[in-house]
N, C-alpha and C positions, 0 to 999 in steps of 0.2 A: 573477629576476622582481622588479619593483619592490614595495616594501612595501605600498603601497595596493592593488595588484592582488592580492597574496597574501592580504590581509585579505578582499577581496571573494570570492575563490575559496573560502577556508576558511569564510566566513560562509554562502555559498550551498551548499556541499558539505561538510557536517560529517563525513561518513564517509570522505572522501578520506584514503588512507593507513592506514586502520584495517582490521582483519580483516572479511571479508564476513559480515554478520549472518545471511544466509539459510543459508550453509554451516555456520556455527556452530549454527544452530537446527535443522538437519536431523539427527535421531537416526540412529545407525548401523544400528539394527534397527527395522523397522516392519512391521506387519501390516495388511492391509485392514481398515478400520473403526476403526483407532487414531486417537484425537484427538491432535493435535500442538501443544500450547500453546507449545512453544519456537519453532516456526515462526511462529506468530501473533505472538509477542513480537519475533521477528526482523523481521517485516514492519512492525510499529510502529516499531522502531528505525530501519529503513531510511527510513521516512517522515520521522522526526525529523531524519535526516541530510541532508535536502534543503534545510535552511535555515530562516531565521526565519519565513517565511510558510507553512511546510509544514502541511498539515492534520493533525489528530489522529485516531487510530483508537481505537475502543472496541468492546466486545462482540465481539472477534475470536474466531472459531471456525474451526479448520482440522482436517479429518478426511481421512485417506487413503482415497480411493474405489477406486483401482486402480493397478496397475503396468503400464506399456505401453512397450515398446521402450527400456528404460533410464530412463524418466521415472516419477516418482510423480505421479499425478493426484489433486489434493486438492479436496474441496469446501470452499468458503471463504465466510464471511459476516462482515460487520462494519458498523459505523456510522462514517462519516467526517464530521468537522466542520471548518469553516474560517471564519475571520473575515477579511473584506476591509477595505481602506481605505475610509473613508467610512461605516462603521457597518453594513455588510452581513454577514450570516452565512449559511452554506450548510450543510445537513445532508443526507447521502445514506445510505440504508440499502441495502447492496449484497450480492448473492449471486452465486456463479459458481464457476469452476474455475481452478485454478492448476496448471500443469505445471512440475515442477522436475526437472532431470536429477539422478539420484541420485549419480552419480560426482563431480560438482563443484558442484552447486547452481545451475547455470545456469537462470534462469527462461526456459522455452521458450515459455510462453503464459500469458496472464491474460485471462480473459473474464468480465465482470461485467455485471449489470443490476440495476435496482432503482428506487427513488424518489429524488427530489431536491426539497428545499424551500429557497427563498431568501427571506430577510427582510431588508429594509433599513430601518433606523430613523433614517435621516438626518433632522436637524431640519427640513430643507426639505420633507420629505414622507416618506411611508411606502409602500414598494412591496414586494409579496410575490408569490411564484409557486410552484407545485408542478408536478411532472410526472414522467415516466419517463425513465430514461437507460440507455444501453448503451455499454459501452466494451470494447475489446479490444486486446491487444498480442500479437503473435506474432513471435518472433525468427526472423530469417533463418538458415538453416542453411548 
């Protein structure tokens, strides 16, 4: 791989070649109702591994809600912030569920909803907006 291409890949995918953060953050023993801050920290680490423009997470809360067919189902909430080019910022407060296979930490599903606020402080004008958002990811089996 040419050096320039390798730099681009490593800058965009910082976690490439490193141990899986979610697997490392999943405790060996869990009970329903347990809070799992190590899994929250793993999610933060995974976001930071996405590159220079990755959003930041804060106030991350992860709690085991149930165990279903080899998956841990976690209640999840966090605040996600990002800064865009041109002076815009985005903040989302999200809640939902995260399904993680307990044997290998495969993320089977992530379903989130919450609020989003966008503020642009570009010198040419100021634009802002708020609303609701929903997002989901479900892995094919």
